[in-house]
C-alpha positions, 0 to 999 in steps of 0.5 A: 484554492480558487478554481483555475482553468477547471482545476482546483485542489482541496488540501485538507481533503488530499491530506485525509485521502493520503492518510486513509491510503497510508492506513489501508496499506498499513492494515493490509501489511498487518493482516498479511504478517498476522496471517502468514503462519496460517498460510504456511502449508506443512506437508500432510505426509512424507510422500513425494506428492504431499511434499511437492504440493506443500512446497509449491503452495509455500512458494506461491505464498512467498511470491504473493507476499513479495508482490503484496509488499511491493504493492503496499510500498507503492501505496505508501509512496503514492500517499507521500507523493499526494501529500508532497504535491498538496503541500507544494501547491499550498506553499505556491498559493501562499507565495502568490497571494502573500 
């Protein structure tokens, strides 16, 4: 695409970046899913403190998992939006030129 008022886009580069962004988000999701059993805490004893510490750590892990899932979902949405806008710009350029 030609430079227009200081703005240009390279559709192939945008496609590559959005693909990499999707891959990064997917990789992070896999790591979180694979490591979930290792991050789940079992109480070391039956006493109240051990139970409470394990419960708190598991709550934090669950909360982090929820936040991470939301963030990774947003990364997928950003990648999809980049692809969509790039496709729209290419189509508009083809209509303009053609």
